[in-house]
VOKOLSE-363353 format. One record per atom (N, C-alpha, C): residue in three letters; x, y, z. Coordinates in steps of 0.001 Angstrom, whole numbers, plus 524288, in hexadecimal, padded with zeros to 5 digits. Example, Ala and Ser with C-alpha at 12.3 -4.5 7.8 and 13.67 -1.06 7.14 Angstrom:
BEGIN
ALA833867E9C681E78/ALA8300C7EE6C81E78/ALA833907F31C81E78/SER832327F73681BA8/SER835667FBDC81BE4/SER832648001E81EBE/
This chain:
BEGIN
MET38734F265F8BE05/MET38313F26648BA71/MET38566F24878B6C5/GLN382C5F20D28B54C/GLN3861FF1CE58AFA9/GLN38447F23068AB6C/SER3873EF238F8A5D4/SER38668F27EA8A196/SER385C6F244289E10/ASP3826EF26A189AB7/ASP3810FF251B89517/ASP3837AF249189167/ASP38846F277089264/ASP38E67F27BA88F90/ASP38EF6F24C388F60/ALA38EC0F1FBE88BA7/ALA39009F1A94888C6/ALA399CDF1A3F88AC6/SER39933F1EDF888FA/SER39F3FF1FB388A9E/SER3A1B3F1F15890A4/THR39DCFF1EF989456/THR39E48F1F72897FD/THR3A188F173A89A9C/ALA39C44F15E4897A9/ALA39D0FF0D99897F2/ALA39C9FF0CE4893DD/ASP39F50F065889226/ASP39F0AF049888E64/ASP39A69F01FC890C1/PRO395BAF01E888D48/PRO38F6FF014A88C2A/PRO39158EF94A88DFA/ARG393D5EFB288892C/ARG393AFEF40788643/ARG39640EF066889AF/SER39809EF36488D86/SER39AA0EEFC3892A3/SER39391EEAD489739/LEU39088EEFB789628/LEU38B7BEED7C898E5/LEU38904EE8418981C/SER387A0EE72089C66/SER38263EE2BB89A4C/SER37EEEEE715898D5/ASP37AFAEE45B896CE/ASP375B5EE4D089354/ASP37332EE8F689AE2/ALA371B6EE51889DF2/ALA37087EE6468A36A/ALA373CCEECA08A4F8/ASP376DAEEC828A4F3/ASP37C68EF1248A7A2/ASP37BE0EF4AE8A2EB/TRP37924EF24289C70/TRP37A21EF655899A6/TRP3732AEFB0889A8D/PHE36D50EF6EB89B16/PHE36AE9EF9AE89C38/PHE36A6BEFD338A026/ALA36EB3EF95D8A30C/ALA36F08EFEFF8A97D/ALA37116F02D68A889/ARG373C5F01558A53D/ARG37697F093A8A1D7/ARG3737BF0B8089EAC/ILE36E2DF081789B87/ILE36B0DF0A038995B/ILE366BFF0ED889BF0/GLU36504F0A8A8A0E8/GLU36392F0CD68A3C0/GLU3625CF11EC8A636/GLU36754F115E8A8B7/GLU36A1DF17648AA1E/GLU36BE2F1B618A92B/ILE36DCCF18D98A2CC/ILE36C4AF1D4989F6D/ILE365F7F1FD789EAF/GLY362B0F1D1889B9A/GLY35C8EF1FCE89D6A/GLY35C6CF21838A04D/GLU35989F20668A48A/GLU35A04F24738AC0B/GLU35ACBF26E58AB33/GLU3602BF28048AB10/GLU36148F2D548A9ED/GLU36187F31808A531/ALA3600AF2F298A17C/ALA35D16F30B789DBA/ALA3563FF327089C28/GLY35527F2EA789E6F/GLY34F1DF2E2789D0C/GLY34BAEF2C538A186/TYR34BEFF25B389E15/TYR34971F21708A442/TYR34BECF1B3889E5B/PHE34CF8F18178A1AC/PHE35035F11D28A1D5/PHE34A7AF0E958A2B0/GLN34879F0AF189EE6/GLN34476F07458A45B/GLN3454DF044B8A077/ARG34333EFE068A424/ARG3435EEF8E08A201/ARG33F45EF7D48A216/LEU33CFEEF5F689C7E/LEU339CBEF3B789A36/LEU33879EED4189AA3/GLY3369DEEBC489E8D/GLY338FCEE48E89F49/GLY33F2EEE37A89F2A/SER3404BEDF0B89DFD/SER343BAEDE3289C49/SER34550EDD2D896BF/SER343EEEDE8F89405/SER34661EE0FE88CD9/SER3457DEE64588C67/HIS34626EE8E58902B/HIS345A5EEDA588BD3/HIS34735EF2F28909D/ALA348B1EF5AC88FBC/ALA3486BEFA1F89140/ALA3472DF002288D67/ALA346E2F02798916C/ALA3449BF098D88EDE/ALA34847F0D5A88FE2/PHE34B73F0FE588C77/PHE34E1EF134288DE2/PHE34F69F197088B9D/PHE34D71F1D39890BB/PHE349B4F23DB88CAE/PHE34DE1F262088EB2/LEU3501CF29DE88C37/LEU35376F2D0B88B0D/LEU351F0F32FD88BDE/ASP34F46F390B88EDA/ASP34C03F38CE88E82/ASP34F20F3ED688C3C/GLU34E99F4146887CE/GLU35034F45C1886A4/GLU34C1EF4A1488572/SER34A01F479588140/SER346B5F4CEF87FA7/SER3430DF4A9E87CE6/PRO33F61F4DB287A28/PRO339CFF4C498771B/PRO33CCDF4745872A9/THR341C7F48A387133/THR34004F438A86C3F/THR3412CF3E7C86F2F/LEU33E8DF3A8186C9C/LEU33F93F355686E1B/LEU341C0F2FBF86A9A/ILE344C3F2EBF86B35/ILE3480FF29EB86745/ILE345AEF266B86A91/VAL34390F21608682D/VAL33FC0F1CD586C94/VAL34378F19FE868F7/THR3470DF163786B65/THR3496FF1091868B4/THR34890F0CA986D40/PHE348F1F0A5086836/PHE34785F01ED869EC/PHE34CA6EFECA868FC/GLU34EB2EFEC686BDC/GLU3549CEFCA686D8E/GLU35623EF6EE86F81/THR35A44EF48C86C88/THR35AD1EF05B8727B/THR36059EEE078753E/VAL3622FEEC8087A01/VAL367CCEEF9C87B77/VAL36AB9EED0D877D3/ALA369B3EEA12875BA/ALA36E64EE68786FF0/ALA3700EEEA4E86BC4/SER36AC5EEE4086BF5/SER36E61EF25686704/SER36F9EEF97B86A01/ILE36D57EF96786F0C/ILE3706AEFE6686FFB/ILE3742FEFBD18734A/ARG37707EF62987434/ARG37C95EF58F8777C/ARG37EE7EF43787228/GLN37E48EF4C686F84/GLN38096EF32786A09/GLN382A9EF40F86692/SER38049EF82E863B8/SER37D95EFCD9861F7/SER37E41F01CF861C6/GLN37F7EF04A886760/GLN37D93F095F86821/GLN381A0F0A6086B13/PRO38351F111F86976/PRO38765F131D86FC5/PRO386B9F1360872DE/GLY3897CF126687853/GLY38735F13E987F72/GLY3855CF0D4987DC9/GLN3829AF0C48878C8/GLN37DC2F061787C4F/GLN3786DF06BF87EB4/LEU377C7F0CDD87E9E/LEU3749EF0F838800E/LEU37047F11AB87736/PRO36B7AF10EB8783A/PRO36855F10098739F/PRO3688DF1495870D3/LEU3684AF107886AEC/LEU36733F164D8661F/LEU36562F1B40867A4/GLY35E7FF1991868AE/GLY35C1BF1FB886B10/GLY36032F21B886E07/TYR361CCF221F87241/TYR363FCF2402876BF/TYR3678AF26C1871BA/HIS36BD3F246D870E3/HIS36F92F292E86BB5/HIS36CFEF2CDA86A5C/VAL36867F2AEB865D1/VAL3663AF2E3E8630F/VAL36478F32F8867A5/ALA360EEF3227868EF/ALA35D1AF36EC86DCF/ALA361A7F37B3872EF/LYS3660AF35EB872AB/LYS36797F393387803/LYS36B67F3E94876B7/GLY36E7CF3DD0871BC/GLY37123F42BA86EC2/GLY36D6CF463A86DE0/ARG36982F44EC86B0C/ARG366BFF48F686953/ARG36218F4B2D86CFA/GLY3625CF4A0F873F4/GLY35EA5F4C688779C/GLY359A6F4AAB87642/TRP358BBF4572874DC/TRP35225F41D7871FC/TRP35429F3D9B87874/SER34DF3F3C0987965/SER34D93F394187C25/SER34CC8F353B87838/HIS34CA0F2F8087BCA/HIS34EFCF29ED878B7/HIS34B22F262287EBE/LEU34867F233C87A0D/LEU34752F1F5F87E31/LEU347E2F18D487B91/CYS348B9F160C87DEB/CYS34C82F0F8D879FC/CYS34836F0CAA87CAE/LEU34661F088B87965/LEU3455FF02D887B9C/LEU34836EFEFF87AA3/ILE34B5AEFE728802E/ILE34FF7EFBBE88113/ILE34E5EEF4328809C/ALA34E72EF25E87EA1/ALA34B9CEE9BA87DCB/ALA352A8EE71787D85/ARG353F3EE3D888220/ARG35715EE13688402/ARG356BFEDDDC87D60/GLY35372EDB7D87C34/GLY354ABED89B878F6/GLY35224ED9D1871F2/ASP34F79ED5EC87155/ASP34B6FED56486C10/ASP345DDED38586D9B/THR344C5ED7E586E98/THR33EFCED78587150/THR33AF9ED98986E45/TRP33B9FEDDCC86A88/TRP338DDEE0F98686B/TRP3358BEE3EC86B07/TYR33841EE3D186EFE/TYR333F9EE8188712D/TYR32F22EE6E8874C1/ARG32EF3EE0CC8751A/ARG32823EDE04873E0/ARG328D1EDCA187C1A/ASP3280BEDF9787CD0/ASP328D5EDEE5882FD/ASP323E5EE445886E8/LYS31F64EE0B488A21/LYS31966EE3BA88D39/LYS31F59EEC6788FCB/ALA323DDEE8B6894E3/ALA32534EED7A89362/ALA3275EEF3278907A/VAL327CAEEF7F88AA4/VAL328C8EF268886C9/VAL32366EF70E887ED/PHE320D5EF2248878E/PHE31C10EF5D788608/PHE31930EF9B0889EE/ALA319D2EF67C88CFF/ALA318DEEFBB589266/ALA31C99EFFC8892EF/TYR3209DF000589235/TYR3233BF0573891C4/TYR320D8F09FC88CD0/PHE320E5F066D88877/PHE31E5DF0B2B88664/PHE317D7F0ACB8881C/ASP314AAF08EB88888/ASP3117FF09B888ADE/ASP31132F0F2888F80/ARG315D4F0E4F89277/ARG31551F137389583/ARG31995F183E89406/LEU31A99F166188EC2/LEU31C12F1D7288CAF/LEU31796F1E2488902/VAL313E4F1CC888887/VAL3100EF1D1F886CD/VAL30C22F203288BB1/ASP30BB3F1DBB88E09/ASP3095AF1EB28936D/ASP30960F252F8953E/ASP3103AF26288953A/ASP3133FF2B9D8972F/ASP31268F2CEE89488/ALA30FABF2D3E88ECA/ALA3107CF3002889E9/ALA31687F322488848/PHE31980F2E3D88AC3/PHE31F22F2E7B88A2B/PHE321B3F3154883F8/PHE3208EF2EE5881BD/PHE32006F311987AF0/PHE31E44F361F87B94/GLU319F6F38F187D98/GLU317ECF3CEF87BD9/GLU31A30F41FB87BE5/ASP31EA9F421387F75/ASP32353F44D58807B/ASP328F3F467087CE9/PHE3277FF43B18782A/PHE32CC0F455187563/PHE3289EF467087082/ASP32B55F4A3586DF0/ASP3299DF4B288692B/ASP32C80F49138631D/GLN33037F448586427/GLN3320FF4306862A8/GLN33190F3D108623D/VAL3308CF386785FE4/VAL331E6F342B861F4/VAL332EBF2F7B85DA3/VAL337B2F2D1A85CC8/VAL338E0F2AAA85B32/VAL33994F244E85B81/PHE3396CF201585921/PHE33922F19C685CF3/PHE33D62F19A58575E/TRP340FFF1585858F4/TRP345ACF12CB85518/TRP345F6F0D3785A73/GLY345D3F08A485511/GLY3478BF03FE85599/GLY3483DF01CF84F73/ALA34A33EFDC185126/ALA34C39EFB2F84B92/ALA34B04EF44884D70/GLY3497EEF1F784A4B/GLY348ACEECDC84BA6/GLY343AAEEAF784EC3/MET34500EE69D851A8/MET34351EE74D857E1/MET34054EEAB285818/ALA34461EF0CA859FA/ALA34507EF3DA85C56/ALA33F11EF696859BF/GLY34082EF410852E1/GLY33E75EF9F584F33/GLY336FEEF85F85324/TYR3379DEF21C85384/TYR33063EF151852D1/TYR32EEFEF57E85775/ALA3323FEF41A85D33/ALA32EF8EF6328617B/ALA33243EFD7C860AE/ALA33425F006F85E8E/ALA33284F04D685C12/ALA32DCBF051485A1A/ALA32B48F032185612/ALA32941F031A851EA/ALA32421F010685887/ALA32254EFD5885AAB/ALA31E9EEFC2985D07/ALA31DE3F00C286117/PHE3213EF02D486492/PHE321D0F06818682D/PHE3200FF0B46867C5/SER3227BF0D44862D0/SER3212AF12E086044/SER31CB2F14A78617D/VAL3166DF10F08618E/VAL311B7F108B8621B/VAL31037F14FD8688F/THR315E8F15A086B58/THR314C3F187786EE4/THR31533F1D8C86E9D/ALA3196FF1D28868FA/ALA317C1F23F186942/ALA31727F25A686419/PRO31034F273C8629B/PRO31061F2A0A85D45/PRO31259F2CE385C6D/GLY31569F2E7D858B5/GLY31764F324F85374/GLY31C69F30CA8547F/ALA31F16F2CEB85664/ALA3231EF2BEA8577B/ALA3260DF28E485115/THR32BB9F2D6985197/THR32DC9F2BC184BE5/THR32F70F271084CD4/VAL3309DF21C684AC3/VAL330F7F1CBC84AB0/VAL333F1F1A818467F/ILE33916F1AA9848FC/ILE33DE3F17D9843DB/ILE33EA3F11418457C/LEU33E8EF0E6D8403A/LEU33E4BF08DE841D0/LEU342FCF056283DBD/GLY34654F012183FE9/GLY347D6EFE3983E53/GLY34840EFB6183D25/ALA3466CEF7E983809/ALA345EEEF2F183866/ALA3423CEF12683BED/PRO33DEDEF36D83C97/PRO33B48EF0F38427D/PRO33758EEC2C8414F/GLN3364FEE8D284555/GLN3342FEE4D58442E/GLN32C4CEE84D843D7/ALA32836EE7BF840A9/ALA32455EE6D784287/ALA32151EE61D84792/THR3219BEDFB284766/THR32031EDAE784BDE/THR322F6ED637849DD/LEU322EEED35584EEF/LEU32450ECED784EE8/LEU32031ECA918503B/ASP31C53ECBDC84F20/ASP31785EC87784F0B/ASP3174FEC63C84A13/PRO31864EBF7484CC4/PRO31887EBCCA848D9/PRO313D0EBCE084326/SER30EFDEBF3A845E4/SER309DEEBEB784225/SER30BC3EC35683C95/VAL30CA6EC83B83E0F/VAL30F24ECCC483AD2/VAL31688EC8D48373B/ALA318B5ECA6A83AD8/ALA31DBDECA5F839DF/ALA32152EC48C83951/GLY31BEFEC04083975/GLY32168EBAD883A54/GLY32271EBAE7833C9/TRP32480EBC3E831D5/TRP32732EBC6082DED/TRP32CD0EBCC882F2B/ASP32EDDEC045834E9/ASP330F4EC1ED83679/ASP33586EBE1F8398D/PRO338F1EBB2783AA6/PRO33A63EB52583969/PRO33D46EB72B840BE/ARG33FF9EBD5E83F48/ARG344BCEBC78842D1/ARG342BCEBD7A8490E/TYR33F39EBDC484A7D/TYR33F20EBE8484EE6/TYR33B06EBCA1851B6/LEU33C2AEB6F085157/LEU33948EB4F3852B3/LEU337A5EB23585A0B/GLU33BB4EB48485BC4/GLU33A7DEB298860ED/GLU3364FEB82D8642F/MET335F6EB9D38604E/MET331F8EC01B8627F/MET32C1CEBDEB85FD8/ARG329E0EB5E685DD0/ARG327A1EB59285BE9/ARG32232EB63386115/ARG32493EB6DA86701/ARG32126EB57B86B25/ARG3203BEB80886B36/THR32259EBEC786CD9/THR32010EC3CF86D15/THR31CB7EC5CA868F5/SER31985ECA0386BEA/SER31423EC9DB86B07/SER315A4ED0048684E/PHE314FBECE87863F7/PHE3139AED5DC8603B/PHE30DDDED85385D93/THR30BDAED63086158/THR305F5ED6DC85EFC/THR3037DED8558658D/ASP3050DED99586861/ASP3055BEDD3286E97/ASP3040AEE18B86C88/ARG30589EE5D587236/ARG3070FEEA9E87174/ARG30BAEEEDAB86E5A/TYR30C50EF11786B53/TYR31133EF3BE86990/TYR31291EEE73865A2/GLY30F36EEB42862DE/GLY31063EE78E85FD3/GLY31155EE92585A25/TYR30ECDEECF1855CF/TYR310C1EEB8785195/TYR313A4EEEA2851B3/ALA315F9EEE8B84EBA/ALA31914EF49C84F96/ALA31986EF8F784B59/PRO31654EF83184617/PRO31568EFAF884137/PRO30EE1EFDEC8455C/ASP30BF1EFB29848B9/ASP3070FEFE78848A2/ASP30B8DF006684C30/MET30DA1F00BE84F51/MET30ECFF042E853D2/MET30FFEF073B8535B/THR313EAF08AA84DEE/THR31414F0E2484D62/THR3105AF112E84AB5/GLU30A8EF0F1E84A0B/GLU30734F13AC847BC/GLU3070CF17A584A47/GLY308C5F18EF84DCE/GLY30760F1DF185021/GLY30C26F23658512F/ALA31013F20A484C66/ALA316B1F222B84E87/ALA314A6F269B84C0B/GLY31B21F282484A49/GLY31AA3F2E848441B/GLY31DDCF28828401B/PRO3219FF2D4A83F3C/PRO324E4F290483C43/PRO32874F24D483E03/VAL325B6F1F4B83A30/VAL32790F1ACC83A05/VAL32CC2F19DD8371A/TYR32FFBF17C2836FB/TYR33492F16E9833AD/TYR3350BF1144832C7/VAL336AAF0D7A8300E/VAL33819F073F8313C/VAL33D57F08A982C67/ILE34204F07DA830A9/ILE3459EF071E82C50/ILE346C8F018D82C8A/PHE346D2EFECF8280A/PHE348BFEF8C4826C3/PHE34B74EF7C28213F/ASP34D82EF3D982234/ASP34FD8EF17381C50/ASP34ADDEEE1281956/PRO34924EEE0A81475/PRO3471AEEC1581320/PRO34AB4EE7D780F02/GLU34EB7EE63B81039/GLU35299EE1AD80CCD/GLU35068EDBE6813B5/GLN34F8CEDF9381902/GLN34D0DEDC0381C21/GLN34994EDBA481D7C/ASN347CCED61581A78/ASN3410DED4E481A0C/ASN33EBEED5C381E84/LEU33FADED4E0822AB/LEU33C7CED14882694/LEU33C04ED83F82910/ASP33F9AEDA6482852/ASP3409DEE12F82ABE/ASP33B13EE3D182822/ALA33CB1EE3CB82291/ALA33909EE66C81F9B/ALA33364EE31D81F78/MET33315EDFE181FD5/MET32C93EDDC982157/MET32A5BEDF4982898/HIS32EBEEDF9682A64/HIS32B86EE3E582CDE/HIS32A35EE8D682DDD/ALA32F7DEEB4D829F5/ALA32F56EF0558291D/ALA327D4EF217824CD/ALA3260EEEF4782570/ALA322CCEEC5D81F91/ALA31ED4EEED1822F3/LEU31EA1EEC5982787/LEU31A66EECA582BA1/LEU31A48EF0E882D26/PHE31C48EF52882D92/PHE31D09EFC3C8309C/PHE31C47EFCF382BF3/ALA31AF3EFC66826BF/ALA3179DF004F824D4/ALA3122FF0219825BC/ARG31422F06B982676/ARG30E72F0B2C82756/ARG30F52F10B582410/SER30D47F1224824FD/SER30AC3F17F782469/SER30FF4F1C8C825B4/HIS30FB8F1A5D82C19/HIS31304F1ECE82F2E/HIS319A4F1BD8830F0/ILE31A93F184182C4D/ILE31F00F16BC82CBF/ILE32346F15808276A/THR32707F16F8827DE/THR32B09F1535821DF/THR32E1FF128D82377/LEU3303BF100B820AD/LEU3318AF0A4281E57/LEU33813F0CF581C34/LEU33AC4F0C7481E82/LEU33F64F0F4481D81/LEU3433AF09E081B7E/PRO343D5F084981849/PRO344FAF0296815FB/PRO34B5DF03B5813B0/CYS350AEEFF10817C0/CYS355B4F033C8158D/CYS358C0EFA798137D/ARG359D0EFC0580DB4/ARG35950EF7B880C8E/ARG36181EF69A80F26/ASN361D8EF0F180FD0/ASN367AEEEF358103A/ASN3699BEF1928173F/LEU36616EF397817CF/LEU3662BEF52881EB7/LEU3677DEF2EB82295/GLY36399EECFA8227A/GLY36327EE6B3823DE/GLY3618CEE87E8289A/ARG360E9EE60A82D9B/ARG35C6CEE1F882FB2/ARG35EECEE8868360A/ASP36058EE8C68360F/ASP362ECEEC2783BE2/ASP36158EEFE38398F/ILE35E38EF3B083A35/ILE35D47EF896838D1/ILE361C3EFBEB83B1C/GLY35F0BEFB5684221/GLY35EBFF00068470A/GLY364B4EFF4E84801/THR367F4EFA3D845D4/THR36C23EFC3884792/THR36F4EEFDE7841E7/THR36DBEEF9E183CCE/THR36FC6EFDAE839F1/THR36F7CF049383762/LEU36CBFF063D83AAC/LEU3693FF0BBC839BC/LEU36E8BF0DDD83E15/ASP36FDCF09D484263/ASP372A9F0EC984715/ASP37690F0F7F84388/HIS378FFF086B84354/HIS37E6DF0AA98424E/HIS37F82F0CEC83C73/MET37AECF0DD683801/MET37DABF11E883421/MET37DB9F169C838B6/ARG37B72F188383C4E/ARG37A8CF1CAE83EED/ARG376A7F20BA83DDE/ILE372DEF1DE083AFB/ILE36EA5F2345838E9/ILE368BBF223183EC0/LEU368B2F1D2E84164/LEU365AEF1C23844F4/LEU3654DF207C84703/PRO36601F235284C4A/PRO36766F298884EFD/PRO36379F2C1884A1B/SER366A5F2DC584500/SER36479F3291841FE/SER36076F302E83FEE/ILE35D0AF2B858402A/ILE35887F2C1F84158/ILE35422F2CE28437C/LEU3560FF2AEE847AA/LEU3516DF2B4584BB0/LEU351A9F30C584D2D/ALA35761F336B84FCB/ALA3564DF38FA84F28/ALA352DDF3DC7849F9/ALA35425F3B0C84602/ALA35199F3E2884411/ALA34B36F3D408443A/ALA34A56F3883843BE/ALA343C5F359F845F4/ALA34380F3C7184BED/ALA3436EF3B1684E69/ALA3445CF3E508539E/ALA344EEF4363850E7/THR345E8F444484D65/THR34499F4B4684DC4/THR340AAF4A55847ED/GLY33FBFF47DC846A1/GLY33B8BF47ED84446/GLY33A91F492483D47/ALA34112F45B683C4C/ALA34482F4737836A4/ALA3432BF4172833BF/PHE343DBF3EA6837D3/PHE344EFF3818833AE/PHE33FBDF380382FDA/ASP34400F361282B0A/ASP33DDFF35268264D/ASP34087F3286823EE/THR33EF8F2FFF81F41/THR34289F2C5C81C46/THR346B2F2EEA8185E/ARG34465F3341817A6/ARG348EBF36AB814F1/ARG34DEEF3755819B4/LEU34F04F376F81C62/LEU35312F379C820B8/LEU354A5F33B882238/PHE35253F30BC8249E/PHE353A8F283E82090/PHE35628F292881D9A/ARG35415F28A181B67/ARG359BAF274F81648/ARG35E20F2AA281745/ILE35D0CF316D8190E/ILE36058F3168818F5/ILE3659EF305481BF3/PHE36410F2E52820A4/PHE3673EF2CEF823F3/PHE36928F253C823A3/TYR364B0F237F81EDC/TYR3681CF1FBF81CB3/TYR36B64F1BDE819DB/ARG36CF1F22A081678/ARG37085F237A81536/ARG37760F216F817E9/ALA37699F20DC81A21/ALA37A56F20CC81ED0/ALA37A29F1B5E81E27/ARG37716F16C581C7C/ARG377C8F11EF81991/ARG37EA3F10348148D/ARG37F02F1653812D5/ARG38436F152F80F49/ARG387F1F147E80FEB/ASN388A6F16E681534/ASN38D57F14988181C/ASN38D9AF10BA81D76/TYR38AB7F0EC381D7A/TYR38974F09DC821CA/TYR387EFF03C582078/ARG38DACF03EE81FC6/ARG38FBDEFE1281BBE/ARG38CA1EF85481D45/PRO389FCEF7D3820C2/PRO386BAEF2E682236/PRO3821DEF47D81CDA/TYR37FFFEFA2181C98/TYR37D76EF8B8818BB/TYR37F49EF7A381376/LEU3848FEFB5D811F3/LEU38550EFA5E80F5E/LEU386B8EF3E480CD0/ARG38A1BEF22580ED5/ARG38A22EEAC180FB4/ARG384C7EE8EA80DFE/ASN38297EE92181096/ASN37AFEEE634810D9/ASN37A50EE74380BA3/LEU37B26EEE07808B1/LEU3793BEF0B1803C6/LEU37BEDEEAE97FFED/LEU38183EEB687FFC6/LEU38644EE80D7FBBB/LEU383ACEE4727FB75/ALA3821DEE25480211/ALA3815DEDB8B801E8/ALA37A38EDA147FF0D/ARG377E5EDC6F7FC42/ARG3738CEDD5E7FC32/ARG37457EE0037F4D4/LEU378A4EE1DF7F36D/LEU37844EE3127EE65/LEU37AD1EDD867ED20/ASP37EC4EDAF67EFA5/ASP3847AED7627ED2B/ASP37E3EED3057EC9E/GLN379F1ED01E7F136/GLN376D2ECE117F191/GLN37264ECFA57EE8E/ASP3730FED1767E9AF/ASP36F0BED4137E5F1/ASP37146ED0A97E220/GLY37610ED28D7E1F8/GLY37949ED42B7DCB5/GLY37866ED8697D9F0/ARG37A0CEDB1D7DDF2/ARG37AB8EE2DB7DAF2/ARG38017EE24E7D9E8/VAL38385EDFF47D6A3/VAL38A25EE2F67D7F7/VAL38A96EE8EB7D6C2/ARG387D4EEB287D400/ARG388D6EEF427CFD1/ARG38668EF2997D5E3/LEU3811CEF1837D712/LEU37F78EF5FD7DE55/LEU38719EF5217E213/ALA38601EF0A67E1B7/ALA3893BEED807E588/ALA38EFDEF2C77E4F4/ALA391A0EEFFE7E1FF/ALA39656EF2A77DFD6/ALA3956CEF9E77E12E/LEU39200EFCCB7DE8A/LEU38F8BF01AB7DE85/LEU391B9F02F67E514/LEU38D8EEFEFA7E88C/LEU38DEDEFF1E7ECF6/LEU392F9F01E67F076/CYS395F3EFC4E7EE28/CYS39AFEEFBC17F227/CYS39F88F00F07EF78/ARG39D2BF02DE7EA8C/ARG3A103F04BE7E9E8/ARG39E1FF0C217EC9E/ASN39AFEF0C597EEA2/ASN39945F12C07F218/ASN399C5F10577F691/VAL39A1DF0B5C7F925/VAL39B9BF0AAE7FD59/VAL3A25CF0C137FEB3/THR3A6FAF08137F9BF/THR3AAC5F0B3D7FC04/THR3ACCFF0FB87F92E/ALA3A87AF12A67F7A2/ALA3AA5AF18887F744/ALA3AAE7F1C167FB54/ARG3A40FF187D7FD58/ARG3A309F1D3D80341/ARG3A800F1B1380732/LEU3A7A0F165880A73/LEU3A969F145C80F76/LEU3AE0FF0E5780E1E/ASP3B075F0F3581162/ASP3B573F0BD581299/ASP3B241F07888121C/ALA3B136F02CB80EAA/ALA3AE73EFEAF80E60/ALA3B07BEF99180A7A/PRO3B53BEF88A80DA8/PRO3B7E7EF23F809DE/PRO3B25DEEFF28076D/VAL3B00FEEF2780BA7/VAL3ACCDEE8A880B4F/VAL3ABA0EEA898040A/PHE3A875EF2E6801C3/PHE3A7BCEEFC98001F/PHE3A96CEF2577FB1C/LYS3B08BEF5067FB96/LYS3B32EEF5D77F88E/LYS3B4B1EEFF47F642/THR3B41FEEC867F60D/THR3B55CEE6267F80E/THR3B04EEE3DB7F230/ARG3AE00EE5557F371/ARG3A96CEE3667F280/ARG3A905EE47A7ED9B/LEU3A91DEEBF57EBC3/LEU3A808EF1287E8A8/LEU3AC5DEED727E2EC/ALA3B0CFEEB1A7E6D7/ALA3B3EAEE9047E056/ALA3B316EE26B7DFA2/GLN3B11BEE0607E440/GLN3AF18EDC397E044/GLN3A9A8EDCDE7DD14/LEU3A58DEE0257DD2C/LEU3A156EE29B7DA5B/LEU3A42AEE2637D5FF/GLU3A7C3EE6F87D61E/GLU3A9C6EEB177D0B1/GLU3AC9FEE5F27CCF7/SER3AF8DEE2F27D173/SER3B08EEDE477CBFE/SER3ABC5EDB657CB70/GLU3A734ED8E07CD43/GLU3A2D1ED6017CAFC/GLU39F4CEDADC7C5C6/LEU39FF3EE0737C679/LEU39E9AEE2A87C417/LEU3A20CEE2E07BE0C/SER3A6CAEE3C07BF95/SER3AAF8EE3267BBA0/SER3AAE0EDD387B7B9/ALA3A7CFED8D87BB0B/ALA3A815ED3517B79E/ALA3A26CED3527B458/ALA3A1A8ED75C7B678/ALA39CB6ED7247B31E/ALA39B8EEDA657AF23/GLY39EECEDD647AECF/GLY3A087EE1707A93E/GLY39D5FEE6B77AB9A/GLU39CBFEE72C7B1BF/GLU39C4DEED027B552/GLU39ECAEF0577B67E/ARG39D8FEF3A37B708/ARG39FBAEF8807BC18/ARG39C1EEFB577BDB4/LEU39F4BEFD4B7C21D/LEU39A88F02177C54E/LEU39BA3F07EB7C321/PRO3970DF0AA97C36C/PRO39836F0CC47BF08/PRO39B9AF0FC37C377/PRO39F1CF168D7C046/PRO3A220F1A307C299/PRO3A049F1C2B7C986/SER3A342F1BEA7CD8B/SER3A192F1EB67D226/SER39EE8F24397D074/ARG39D94F25A87D4D0/ARG39BE5F29D97D2E7/ARG39C6EF2F327D6BC/ARG39E86F32987D998/ARG3A54EF353D7DD3D/ARG3A068F389E7E1F4/ARG39E01F35F47E544/ARG39BECF39C07E8F5/ARG39E3EF40BE7E925/
């Protein structure tokens, strides 16, 4: 029997078909694995009354996750929790009758009623799906990274990014994601307000039970960024224990101070806005804490510019 321990084989050498076979074997041993038509699958780890539900893609799992196993699996497995992952082969937005039928069966079987705590997670396309299908699990905590509210051109015709999805219906079952969250517990939408299209989608989620968490300079790929910052598992774990809130998110989000892509984005924005003094202060702060040659070089340039203008930085304060 094939083990779910990634050390037994290098999953990077597997074709997608072989990878699916491996995931199917792990799923059947741990709970179940079910193919949902040709474009989706459901992977279930049955452990305890705490359930993490994630929407992920083959590409995101294979390219980003240890052992090429779902993010939610890693969050749940080590804590003895259950995990349900809806896996998409591509950019489908999970708008598939087979996926609809699967969630219908979960409702008919009272599947979510077996769990004391349920958390839904997804980002971007998967964030849309996490919001849309959360209607099947009333009271669930829902955490979304830069989700689309809909791709219905009559509502979101201002978003030109996904023209290939214009013929896909977003007006039938499980359609308009913000409305589908009305029976949920707390819902959090994490997004970068500098990404105009993402911010416009986030605005469509504005509801009394939904908390918008704007994170400037975080970029477009919120899910990957939070994962690379190593705070996404902590966010999902806190949500699964009922501890997650805005205050705790801000504590987790302080990790951006050591996340170089974020720091580079912030520096680029300050440079773009001509904020020489602030850019220099940023570079000095970064170089005092991190080995960052790019920021060290830029600091020297900025200090030279300030000196030429008859200015200088205030003395640094020791911590």
